[in-house]
C-alpha positions as CSV (number, residue, x, y, z in Angstrom):
1,M,88.4,-20.5,12.0
2,K,90.7,-22.4,9.9
3,C,93.7,-19.8,10.5
4,V,93.3,-20.1,14.3
5,Y,93.2,-23.9,14.2
6,L,96.5,-23.9,12.0
7,Y,97.9,-21.3,14.4
8,T,97.2,-23.3,17.1
9,V,98.8,-26.5,15.5
10,V,101.9,-24.6,14.6
11,L,102.5,-23.4,18.1
12,L,102.1,-27.1,19.7
13,L,104.5,-28.1,17.3
14,A,107.0,-25.7,18.3
15,V,106.6,-26.2,21.8
16,C,107.1,-30.0,21.4
17,D,110.0,-29.6,19.3
18,V,111.8,-27.7,22.3
19,T,110.7,-30.0,24.9
20,V,111.7,-33.2,22.9
21,A,115.2,-31.5,22.5
22,G,115.6,-30.6,26.1
23,P,114.6,-28.4,28.9
24,L,112.6,-25.1,28.1
25,H,115.4,-23.1,29.4
26,A,119.3,-23.6,28.8
27,Q,120.8,-25.6,31.4
28,C,122.8,-29.0,32.0
29,T,122.9,-31.6,34.6
30,V,125.7,-34.3,34.6
31,Q,126.6,-36.9,36.7
32,W,130.2,-38.1,36.7
33,Y,132.1,-41.1,38.9
34,V,135.7,-41.1,39.5
35,A,137.5,-43.7,41.5
36,I,139.6,-40.9,43.7
37,P,138.3,-39.6,47.0
38,C,136.0,-36.2,46.8
39,Q,138.7,-34.3,48.6
40,A,141.1,-34.7,45.7
41,V,138.0,-33.8,43.3
42,Y,137.2,-30.7,45.4
43,E,141.0,-29.7,45.4
44,S,141.1,-30.2,41.5
45,L,137.9,-28.4,40.8
46,V,138.5,-25.4,43.2
47,S,142.2,-24.9,41.9
48,Q,140.9,-25.0,38.0
49,I,138.1,-22.5,38.8
50,K,140.5,-19.8,40.4
51,K,143.1,-20.8,37.4
52,W,140.3,-19.4,34.8
53,E,139.0,-16.4,36.9
54,G,139.2,-13.3,35.0
55,M,139.1,-12.7,31.2
56,T,142.7,-14.0,30.6
57,G,142.4,-16.1,27.4
58,C,139.1,-15.0,26.5
59,T,140.3,-12.6,23.5
60,S,139.4,-15.1,20.8
61,G,136.0,-15.9,22.4
62,G,136.9,-18.9,24.3
63,Q,135.1,-20.4,27.1
64,R,137.9,-21.3,29.3
65,C,137.9,-18.2,31.3
66,S,135.7,-15.9,33.6
67,Y,135.0,-18.4,36.1
68,T,133.9,-16.9,39.6
69,L,134.2,-19.2,42.8
70,H,131.3,-18.2,45.2
71,S,131.7,-20.9,48.0
72,A,133.4,-24.1,48.3
73,T,133.3,-27.1,50.8
74,V,134.5,-30.5,50.1
75,H,131.0,-31.4,49.4
76,F,129.5,-28.4,47.4
77,I,131.0,-26.0,45.1
78,S,129.2,-22.9,43.8
79,A,130.7,-20.7,41.1
80,K,129.6,-18.5,38.2
81,H,130.7,-18.3,34.6
82,T,130.3,-15.4,32.2
83,T,130.3,-15.9,28.7
84,P,133.1,-13.7,26.8
85,L,131.3,-12.4,23.8
86,K,127.6,-11.6,25.1
87,R,128.5,-11.5,28.8
88,Y,125.8,-14.0,29.8
89,Q,125.9,-15.7,33.2
90,Q,125.6,-19.2,34.0
91,V,125.4,-20.4,37.7
92,I,127.5,-23.7,38.3
93,N,127.2,-26.1,41.2
94,F,129.0,-29.3,42.0
95,R,127.8,-31.6,44.5
96,L,130.4,-34.4,45.8
97,V,129.4,-37.5,47.4
98,P,131.7,-40.4,48.6
99,Y,131.1,-43.9,47.5
100,H,132.8,-47.2,47.7
101,F,134.2,-46.7,51.2
102,F,135.4,-43.1,50.5
103,T,137.5,-44.4,47.8
104,G,135.5,-42.9,44.7
105,C,133.5,-39.9,44.4
106,H,130.1,-39.2,42.6
107,I,129.9,-35.8,41.2
108,S,126.6,-34.3,40.2
109,A,127.0,-30.9,38.3
110,M,124.4,-28.5,37.2
111,S,125.0,-25.3,35.1
112,I,122.1,-22.9,34.6
113,S,121.7,-19.8,32.4
114,Q,120.7,-16.8,34.3
115,T,119.4,-15.1,31.3
116,W,115.7,-16.1,31.2
117,F,115.2,-15.8,27.3
118,V,117.9,-18.5,26.5
119,V,116.5,-21.6,25.4
120,R,119.3,-23.0,23.0
121,D,123.1,-22.3,24.0
122,H,125.0,-24.7,21.7
123,G,126.2,-26.8,24.6
124,N,127.5,-23.8,26.6
125,N,126.2,-25.0,29.9
126,Y,127.7,-28.5,29.2
127,C,131.1,-27.1,28.3
128,N,131.1,-25.0,31.4
129,L,131.0,-28.2,33.6
130,Y,133.1,-30.3,31.1
131,N,135.8,-27.7,30.9
132,L,136.6,-27.6,34.5
133,M,136.5,-31.4,34.6
134,E,138.8,-31.6,31.6
135,G,140.9,-28.7,32.7
136,S,141.6,-30.3,36.0
137,S,142.4,-33.6,34.6
138,L,139.6,-35.4,36.4
139,T,138.6,-37.0,32.9
140,E,141.9,-38.8,33.0
141,V,141.3,-40.5,36.4
142,R,140.8,-43.8,36.9
143,G,137.0,-44.9,37.0
144,Y,135.9,-42.0,35.2
145,R,132.5,-42.2,33.9
146,E,129.9,-39.8,32.6
147,M,126.3,-39.8,32.5
148,T,124.0,-37.2,30.9
149,S,121.9,-36.8,27.5
150,D,120.5,-34.1,25.3
151,F,117.4,-33.9,27.2
152,L,119.5,-33.1,30.5
153,C,121.9,-31.0,28.9
154,T,120.6,-28.5,26.3
155,Q,122.4,-29.0,22.7
156,R,125.0,-31.1,24.5
157,S,125.4,-33.2,21.2
158,S,126.6,-30.1,19.4
159,A,128.8,-28.7,21.8
160,N,132.4,-27.7,20.9
161,C,134.0,-27.6,24.3
162,A,137.4,-27.7,22.7
163,L,137.1,-23.8,22.0
164,D,140.0,-22.2,24.0
């Protein structure tokens, strides 16, 4: 009976550790605010996704490649990213909502791993989103603000998005 009890306690601690660290599946949700119109954000993000389509630049294991644009409107962008080494896929969505009399844009972004067993991703889903924002220079625009956490983005604090 003691073995069953001990096993139950260990299992509960393992589950609690995962849930405190973030979602039970590798994913990321980020909110960004920029003081430029959503049309400009849309054009920048779509251009960057198209620039990083294909495997060019992935030879050293970098993440800034292998994006695929699925659909895009001024309010919603859908894409996919494939990791260069293990070929894992993540679905990426950006929702763009104007604010402050259409002079600013609220960007809600999400990246979700399609491989069901991926729980820890070393911040890959966060980097999928952030690299597009940084690559398109949106991190440099006036009024740039980011809101997320390790709970919303699996292992965000340990992410190394600078890998090319």
